[in-house]
C-alpha positions as CSV (number, residue, x, y, z in Angstrom):
1,M,3.9,16.8,167.5
2,A,6.6,15.8,165.3
3,V,7.2,16.7,161.6
4,T,7.3,13.5,159.1
5,D,7.2,13.3,155.3
6,T,3.9,12.5,155.2
7,E,0.8,13.3,157.4
8,A,-1.8,11.2,159.1
9,V,-5.1,12.8,158.5
10,H,-8.4,12.2,159.7
11,V,-11.6,12.6,157.7
12,I,-14.7,12.7,159.9
13,V,-18.2,13.5,159.5
14,I,-19.6,15.0,162.6
15,G,-23.0,16.0,163.4
16,E,-24.7,15.5,167.1
17,G,-23.0,12.4,167.7
18,A,-21.3,11.4,171.4
19,T,-17.9,12.6,172.1
20,E,-16.4,9.1,171.5
21,T,-16.4,9.8,167.8
22,I,-12.6,11.4,168.4
23,L,-11.7,9.2,171.2
24,P,-9.2,7.4,169.2
25,I,-7.1,10.8,168.6
26,T,-7.9,12.1,172.1
27,Q,-6.5,9.0,173.4
28,D,-3.8,8.9,171.3
29,R,-4.4,5.5,170.0
30,L,-4.2,6.6,166.3
31,P,-1.7,9.2,165.0
32,A,-3.2,12.5,163.5
33,D,-1.4,15.3,162.3
34,R,-4.8,17.1,160.9
35,V,-8.3,16.4,160.9
36,R,-10.9,17.3,158.3
37,I,-14.2,17.6,159.5
38,V,-17.2,17.3,157.4
39,E,-19.9,19.0,159.3
40,T,-23.7,18.5,159.6
41,D,-24.1,20.5,162.9
42,P,-22.0,23.6,163.1
43,E,-22.5,23.9,167.1
44,S,-21.2,20.5,167.8
45,T,-18.5,20.9,165.3
46,D,-17.2,23.8,167.2
47,E,-17.0,21.6,170.5
48,Y,-15.1,19.3,168.7
49,D,-13.0,21.9,166.8
50,R,-11.8,24.0,170.0
51,Y,-11.0,20.4,171.5
52,L,-8.8,19.3,168.8
53,E,-6.8,22.5,168.1
54,D,-6.7,24.1,171.7
55,L,-6.0,21.1,173.5
56,L,-4.3,18.6,171.5
57,G,-2.9,21.0,168.7
58,V,-4.1,19.1,165.9
59,V,-5.0,21.3,162.8
60,T,-8.8,21.0,161.8
61,S,-10.6,22.0,158.8
62,R,-14.1,22.1,157.8
63,T,-16.6,21.9,155.1
64,A,-20.4,21.3,155.4
65,A,-22.3,18.5,153.8
66,D,-25.9,18.0,154.8
67,S,-27.0,15.0,152.7
68,F,-25.9,11.4,152.6
69,D,-24.9,11.9,148.9
70,D,-23.0,15.0,149.7
71,Q,-21.0,13.6,152.4
72,Y,-20.0,10.7,150.0
73,L,-18.8,13.0,147.6
74,E,-17.3,15.3,150.2
75,V,-15.3,12.3,151.7
76,A,-14.3,10.8,148.4
77,D,-12.8,14.0,146.8
78,T,-11.1,14.6,150.5
79,I,-9.3,11.3,150.4
80,R,-8.3,11.6,146.8
81,E,-6.9,15.1,147.7
82,E,-4.8,13.5,150.6
83,L,-3.6,10.7,148.8
84,D,-2.2,13.0,146.0
85,A,-0.3,14.7,148.7
86,D,1.3,11.5,149.5
87,N,-0.7,11.3,153.1
88,R,-2.3,8.5,155.2
89,V,-5.6,9.0,155.3
90,W,-8.1,7.7,158.3
91,C,-11.5,7.6,157.6
92,N,-13.7,7.9,160.7
93,A,-17.0,5.9,160.1
94,T,-18.4,6.3,163.6
95,E,-21.0,8.8,162.8
96,S,-22.2,8.2,159.0
97,G,-20.6,5.3,158.7
98,Y,-22.2,4.0,155.2
99,A,-21.1,7.0,153.4
100,I,-17.4,7.0,154.8
101,A,-16.7,3.3,154.4
102,T,-18.1,3.5,150.9
103,A,-16.1,6.6,149.9
104,A,-12.9,4.7,151.4
105,S,-13.6,1.4,149.8
106,T,-14.4,3.1,146.1
107,I,-11.2,5.0,146.3
108,A,-9.1,1.9,147.6
109,A,-10.5,0.3,144.4
110,E,-9.7,3.1,142.1
111,R,-6.3,3.5,143.6
112,P,-4.8,-0.1,144.3
113,A,-1.5,1.2,144.7
114,A,-2.8,3.6,147.4
115,R,-4.8,1.0,149.3
116,S,-2.0,0.8,152.0
117,R,-2.6,4.6,153.0
118,I,-6.4,4.1,153.1
119,H,-7.9,2.9,156.3
120,A,-11.4,3.0,157.9
121,Y,-12.0,2.9,161.4
122,Q,-15.3,3.1,163.9
123,A,-14.7,4.7,167.3
124,T,-15.7,2.6,170.5
125,T,-15.6,3.7,174.1
126,G,-12.3,1.2,174.2
127,G,-10.7,2.4,171.6
128,Y,-11.5,1.8,167.9
129,D,-12.6,-1.0,165.4
130,Q,-10.8,-1.3,162.0
131,L,-13.2,-1.5,159.1
132,P,-12.5,-3.6,156.0
133,L,-12.1,-1.7,152.7
134,V,-14.7,-3.7,150.4
135,A,-13.2,-4.5,146.9
136,D,-15.2,-2.7,144.2
137,P,-16.1,-5.7,141.5
138,Q,-15.5,-4.9,138.2
139,L,-19.0,-4.0,136.3
140,S,-20.1,-5.0,132.8
141,D,-21.3,-3.0,130.4
142,T,-25.0,-4.3,130.6
143,A,-24.4,-4.1,134.3
144,V,-23.5,-0.3,134.0
145,E,-26.6,0.3,132.1
146,V,-28.9,-1.4,134.3
147,L,-27.8,0.6,137.2
148,E,-28.0,3.9,135.0
149,A,-31.5,2.7,133.8
150,L,-32.7,2.1,137.6
151,A,-31.4,5.9,138.4
152,E,-33.5,7.0,135.3
153,N,-36.4,4.9,135.8
154,Q,-37.2,4.9,139.7
155,G,-40.5,3.5,140.5
156,V,-40.2,0.7,137.7
157,G,-42.4,-2.4,138.7
158,S,-39.7,-5.2,138.1
159,I,-36.3,-6.0,136.0
160,S,-38.3,-7.4,133.0
161,Q,-40.3,-4.0,133.0
162,L,-36.9,-2.2,133.1
163,A,-35.5,-4.3,130.3
164,H,-38.4,-3.0,128.2
165,R,-37.5,0.6,128.9
166,M,-33.7,0.0,127.9
167,V,-34.4,-0.9,124.3
168,D,-35.8,0.7,121.4
169,G,-37.9,-1.7,119.8
170,D,-38.8,-5.1,120.5
171,L,-37.3,-7.0,123.7
172,G,-35.7,-10.3,122.6
173,D,-35.2,-13.1,125.1
174,S,-31.7,-13.1,125.2
175,F,-31.2,-9.4,126.2
176,R,-33.8,-9.9,128.6
177,S,-32.1,-12.8,130.4
178,K,-28.7,-10.6,130.3
179,V,-30.7,-7.8,132.1
180,Q,-31.9,-10.2,134.4
181,Y,-28.4,-12.1,134.8
182,N,-26.6,-8.8,135.5
183,A,-29.4,-7.3,138.0
184,E,-28.9,-10.4,140.2
185,K,-25.3,-9.9,140.3
186,L,-25.5,-6.3,141.2
187,E,-28.3,-7.3,143.7
188,D,-25.8,-9.7,145.3
189,A,-22.9,-7.3,145.2
190,G,-25.2,-4.5,147.2
191,Y,-26.1,-2.2,144.4
192,I,-29.5,-3.1,144.0
193,E,-32.1,-3.8,146.8
194,R,-35.7,-4.7,146.6
195,V,-38.6,-2.8,148.5
196,Q,-42.1,-3.8,149.4
197,R,-44.5,-2.2,147.2
198,G,-48.1,-3.2,147.7
199,N,-47.9,-6.7,146.5
200,R,-44.8,-7.0,144.9
201,M,-40.7,-6.3,145.4
202,Q,-39.8,-3.2,143.5
203,P,-36.0,-3.1,142.4
204,C,-34.3,0.0,143.1
205,L,-30.8,1.4,143.8
206,S,-29.3,0.7,147.3
207,P,-27.5,3.8,148.9
208,M,-24.2,2.0,147.2
209,G,-25.7,1.9,143.7
210,R,-27.2,5.4,144.2
211,L,-23.8,6.9,145.2
212,W,-21.8,4.8,142.5
213,V,-24.3,6.2,139.6
214,T,-23.7,9.8,141.1
215,E,-19.8,9.4,141.3
216,R,-19.8,8.1,137.4
217,G,-21.7,10.7,136.5
218,R,-19.3,13.3,138.2
219,D,-16.6,11.5,136.1
220,D,-18.6,11.6,132.7
């Protein structure tokens, strides 16, 4: 494989998925100098590892991440590391799509100047599908407070109840309205979802909202 100034690095979460996960590389449809594997099942990873290195000569490295949150954090850190080295990053979302795609979109929003070097794709039997990178909206201070309050008050019955827990003292109509407004915006953006609990729809963080709070906590 020819040596270039920058490398094409693939980030792939591999568990017990079908071999089509690496088809875009094995069929030479996408450039690949290195593959960084985030493994959830070491035995399955061994097979991919041997195939990529022994047959294709693609350099691989492996890290383990079992949970959805750990996969997201590992992928996000890997993308940042490769961008810092001026490389192009191809994020394979075939097996752990949401974690990979969310991490890629988060870093693309975090580093707009590097957006053209971040790609997300999903392998198919006929090749691959390019996935769009969703822009991360600018969150208001109140929106951030709502997300953090939901993380701290899991099981809260309603947004109104959440607003009561966010204040020290009497809850005014103005603050309640502000919390309600921001909660609706966060739900539209996919950060909050409502889950059926008995006869009510209980607000909670979506997977994307939970990951956002986790990432913010690391930065703080």
